[in-house]
N, C-alpha and C positions, 0 to 999 in steps of 0.2 A: 300441650305440655303444661304440667304444674309447677308452680313457684316454689322455690324451698323455702321453709321458715328459717329464722335466724339461727335456731338450734340445729337444724338439718345441715346449714352451711358451715357452723362451727364444728361439728362432727365431721364433715368431709375435710375441711382444713386442718384438722388435728388439735383444735381446741380455741379458745377464746384469747382475749387479750390479758386477763387476770393469771392464765395458765403460763404465759411467758413472763409474766413478772414473778411468778412464784419459782419457776427455773433459774432465773436470774439470782433470786435472793438464795436458793440452796446453793448455786454455784459460788457465789460469793462467799457464803458461809464457809464451805470446804475450802476455797482458795484461802481464806484467814486462817483455817485451822493449820493448813499444811505450811504456810509460810511464817508462822511464829513459833516460837519456843513455849511460850505460857501465854495464857490468857483466859477471857471469858466472853462468851458469845451470848447474848441474852435478847429476847423479845419480852418486853415487860408482860406479866401475868401470865405467859404462855408457855416459855421454855427458857432455861438457862444452862449454859453447859461451859465447864471450867474444865481447862488441862493444863498439865504441867510438863 
């Protein structure tokens, strides 16, 4: 039986550790937008979102 490479194991598991961090960050951003009346969400030099 052949051993799986790390990429193959991550594909079977549904993603690597960084994928879970990304999901948590997106979930936190959505939660912040929903629970606040107005504000700003930004990741420096990448994205900036403001709502009222």
